[in-house]
N, C-alpha and C positions, 0 to 999 in steps of 0.2 A: 576318679580322683587320683592325682599323682602325689608324689611324696611331699612336695612343698605345700600342696593344698591340704594334705592331712595334718601337717604341722600347724598350719594356719587355723585349721578347725580346732585342734586341741588348745591352741593359745587363745582362741576366742571364748573359751569357757571360763566360768567363775573359778578363781583360784581357791576360794574357801566356801564352805557350805553356808546356806542361809541359816540353818540351825543344826546342831549335832544330832546324829542318829544314823541308823543303817537302813532306814526304810527306802530311801531313794535308790541306793545301789542294789538293794534287795530286789526291788521291782525291775530295775534294768536287767539284772542277771536272770531273773525269772523269765523275762521276755527273750533272753538269749539261750534259754534252755538250762540254766543253772550249771554251767560247766565246772564251777568250783566244787560242786558236790561230787564230782567224778575224779577228783585229784587228791593226792596225798601231800601233806605240808609239814615243813618245819617252819614255825612262826617265831620271829625274833623282834623283840621290842627293847627299848632302852634309850637313854640320853646319849651315851657315847659307846662306841665299840660294836654297835649292831652291824654296821657295814663290814667290819673286819670279820666278825663271826660268820656272817652270811657267806662271805667270800671263801673262808676256810672250809666251812661245811660243804658248800656246793662244789668246791674244787676236789675235795676228797671223794664225794659221791660220784663225781664224773670220773675220777681216776679209778674208782671201784667198778666202773662199767655201767652205771645207771644214767639214763637220759634225764638230765637234771635241769630244771628251770630255775632261774634266779631273777627275782624281782626286787629292785632297789630304787632308792631315790635320795637326793635329786641326781641329775646327771651333771657331768663336768664338761665334756667335750662334744658329745653327740647325744641327742635325745634318745636314740635307740639303746644307749647303755642301760637303760632301765629294764629292758627285756632281753634276757639271754637264755640260751640253751647250750649246755656244755661249753660255756665260755664265749659263744658266738652271739653277736647281736642279731636281733630280728632283721631280716632282709627288708630293704626299703619297699619293695613291691608288696610284700606280705603285710607290712604295717599299713600301707595305703589301702589295700583291700579290706583289712579288718576295720580300719577307721571309717571307711565308707559304710560298712555293714552296721557298726555300732551307732554311727551318726544318724542313720535313718530312724532307729528306735529312740535315740535321744531327742530328735526333733519331734517325733510323735508325742513323747512324754511332755515336752515343753508346751505343746498345745493343750495338755491336760494340767498345766501349771505345776508340773513335776520337773524341777530344774536340777540337772546333773552338773556337778562340778568337774573341774579338770582331773583331779585325782581319782574321783569315782569313775570317770570315763576310762582313764588309762588302766586302772585296776581291773575293770571289767574286760577291757581289751586283752590284758595280759592273761587272765584266766581262760579266755576263749582260745588264745594262741597256744597256751601250754596244753590245754585239753586236745585241741585238734592235732597237735604235734605228738600226742601220746607220751607225754613226759611220765617217767616212773615216779618222780617226786619233784616238788617245787619248794625252794627255800625262799621264804616270803618275809621281806623286811617291812615293818610297820612304818607308815609315813609320819604320823604325828600322834603321840599318846599311845593308845591301844584300844581302850574300851569302845570308843566311837569311831575309830579309824576304819576307813573303807575296807582294808584288808581283813578286818575282824568279822566280816560277813561269813567267813568259813565256819562250818559247824563243828569241825574237829581238826586236830592236828596230832601228828605222831608225838611231837614234843614242842612245848612252848618255852622259849628262852628269854629270860630277862637279863639284859646286860647292865652295865654301870648306869646308875641314876644320879643326876644332879639337877640343879635348877636351870630350867630352860622352858621357853614358851609358857611362862608363869601366868600370863593373862588368860590362857586357855586351859592349862592343866592344873593350876593351883600354885600357891606361893610358898609351899614347903615341900621337902623331899618326900614326906609321907603322902601328901595329896597326889604328887606326881607318880609315886610308886603305885598308888591305888589305880590310877588311870592305866599305867603300863600293864598291871596285873590283870586287866580286863581281857587279855588274850588267853589266860589260863582256862582250859576247858573242863567241864564236869568229868570227873573220873579220868582225867588226862595225866600226862607226865609234864613236869616243869623242871627247868634247870635255871639256877640264878648265879650270876657273877658274885664272887665271894666278898670282895673288898668294897662294901657299900657304906655310905654315910650312916650314922646312927639313925635308927628309926625305920630304915628301909626293909631289912630282913623280917622284922615282925609283921609288917604289912604284907609281905609276900607269903609268909607262913599262914596268916589269917585267910588270905585269898585261896591258898591251896586247901586249907581246912574246909572253907565254905563250899568249895567245888569237889570235895572228897577226892582230890587229886594226890599225886605223889610228887615229892620235892627232892631234888638233888642240888646241894650247894656245891659249886665247883671247888675242887680240891687243889688250891694253889701250891700245896706242898708236893704235889705230884710232878711239878715242873721245876727244874733247877738249871739256871743259866750256866752255860759253859763259857761262851764269849759273845761279845756284841761289838759291832762297829757301825759305821754310818750306812752300811749296806744291808744290815739285818742282824738277826739274833739266832745263835745256835744253842740248843738246850737239850737236857736229858728229860725224858718223860718216863716216869715210873708207872707202868701200866697197872700193876697190882691186880691182875685178873681181868682188867678191862679188855675187851676185844678178844678174849680168850688167850691173852698174852700174860705171862708171868715175869718176863724179863724187861729190862729197860730199853727204851728206844732213843736214838739220837735224831733230833729233828731240827730243821732250819726253817725260819720264816723270813721273808725279805721285808720285814717291817721292823722299825726301831722304837725303842721306848720300853721301859719296864712294864707299863700297862699292857703291852701287846702280849706278854707271856700270860697275863691273867685273862686276856681275851682268848688266847689259844687254849688255856685250860678249860674255859667255859665251853668253847666249841668242841673240845674233846669229850667232855661229859655228855653233850648233846649227841655226838656221833656214837658214843657207847650205848646210849638208849636206843638209837636206831639199830645198832648191832644186836642188841637184846631182842629187838622186834623182828629179827630175821634178815636184816640187810648184811650182805657179805662184805664187810669192811676189813681189809687186811692191813697189816703193818706197812706193806709196800704202797698201798693206796693212800694211807695217811702221810707217809714220807713224801710221796710225789705231790699230793694235793697241797701240802703246806709249802713245799719248796717252790712250786710254780705259781703260787698265788700272786696276784697283783691288785693294787687298789689306788686309783687316782686320788691325789690331793689329800692323802692322810700320811703326814710325815714322809712324803714321797721325795726320794732323791732323784733330781733330774739334771744335775750338773756337778762336776767335781773340781774344776779349776776356774773360778772358785766353786766351792760347794754351794749348790742351790737346793733348798728344801721348800717344798710346797705343801701347805697344810690348811685344811678348811676349818680348823678349830674356831668355834664361834660362841662357846659357852664356857663358864668357869671350869668345868671338869676337863674339857678339851684343851683349854688354855694352860691349865696346870700341867697336864701331860706333856704339852709342847715345851713348856718352860723347863721341865725336868730333862727332856731330851736335849735341849740346847745346852744345858749345863753339863750333861754327860758326854756329848759328842762334839761340841764346838768350843770347848774350853781352850783359852789361849789364842783363839783366832779373832781377827777383826770382824765384827758382825754388823751387818746392815739389815735393817728391818723395812719391809714393805707391808703395810697393813691397811685394811679396809674393813669396816664393820657396818652392820645394820643397826639403825638407831633403836630398835625395840629389843636389842640384846642387852645383857649386863656388861656394858662396855667398860665401865670403870674397873670391875673385878678382872675381866679378861686382860685388859691393858696392864693392870698392876702386876700380874703374873709374868707377862711377856716382855714388856718394854724395858725394864731395868737391866736386861741381859745384853742390850745393844749399845754400840758406839754411836750409831746414827740411824735415823728413821725417816722414811717417806710415807706420807699418808695419802690414800686415794679414796674415792667414793665408789663403792660397788655399783654395778649396773642393775639397780633395783629401786622401785619407788620408795622402799623403806630404808634406803641407805642413809647413813650419817654422812654429812659433807666432810670433805677432806680437811677443811679448816676447823670444824668442830672437833673432829677426831684428833687433829694435831694439838689442840688445847689440852686434851686429856693425856695424850702421850707425853707431852712436854713436862708433866709432873714427874715422870719417871725416867725420861731420856732428854738430855740437854740439847741435842742437835736434831731438830725435827723440821721437816719441810713439807707443807701440803702441796700436792700436785693434782692436775686433772688428766694428764697424759700418761697412760699406762706404760707405753713403750719407753718414754723418757725416764720414768721412774725406774724401770728395769735396767736401762743402760747406765744411768747414774749409779745405781746400787752396785752393779757389777764392777764399774770403774772404781768406786770407793773401796770395795772389798779387796780388790787385787786378786791375783791368782791363788794366794795362800789364805784368803779370807772366806767368808760365808755370807750368803744372802738368804734370808728367810722371808717367805711370802705367806701371809696368814690373815685370818680374821673373818673370812666369809667364803663360802663355796662359790658364790657369784663372782667374787674377785679371783679366786683360784682358777676357775674355768677360763676366764678371759686371759689371765696371765699365762696360763699353760699354752694357749694358742700362740701368743706372742713369742714365748720362749722357743717353741718348736718350729716356728717360722724362722728363727735365728739359727 
């Protein structure tokens, strides 16, 4: 099986499970020798911010000298982005060999009427790769929810991290933040350690506290007062971190993250709390490793700066929480500039709320339809955007939308591309071709 065949195999699998539960991936992993039971994990759930936290934590652990696996989803440019060790994607030949091995077992299970989904398949493959590569630790991002997510087949984690929670995937996870928080808290393990992002909607923290209590676990609420902004611009944020005894340090540290937005400092403070728990568990995490890990972090399509004349920002914000964070960043960093929006949304998202946060900030907008069966048409999205922005044009041609937006913005303006990671991935290809 070559690389293209391995991708075709993955794409041929069901996108979502027939029914919720961990029985199917449990059986698959059992037949693979349960590699997940021989690994150590940092497990991260949340509606927004979990990708940033995973990136920061894994980068610091790599800088500290640990062979660190990173499992994230979805991908933006290359399918292999989902599987990394020390920042490097899985080689194509290794992915192909592992896909062939896992496929044989998946096909056997299919004959027994045990159907494995795409996410279950790649999660099992990831565990197998990290085990065979002898990773010291794996930073594991939840795919959807937490309680019944395939990643939650792990028996234990060194620390479970709950990031910012807001309404998303409500048809699956519930229609209130309390219900969604309950699902996310499913990753908290009995007698384990948990860290939670501090600035949550009302009702979330009590759910987390109840889950921690039920599991006889320990809870740390991230200390946002420990981080103080020094300066921020379109390229990132510099801040002071008051260690206060964390990592065996009593002094302040000056840190930089190449991410923008006030929420990123809160993401950073949560990641630092999780890293401090690892430090307490014996991981040798120094101030130098933290500084280097934060400074060299990178994350596609999360308020990503990919052009300066004009400014071009790419963001995969697709739910109300992400849209609000994007809107705040636009106001903070793009004030006074002519701003052009390129937007595409999936129809099953809270389109109205996301658009209401973002669209009023723009002089002109182009709408597109993301490359996904669940996409909202560009015409339908244009009708929603037109409530908040007077000049809106629906298009089908991604390249034309980008060229028009850049021309409209001029060298001193700004183009913001947002609404869906499916849109962001395709637009990123087009931009880098140019």
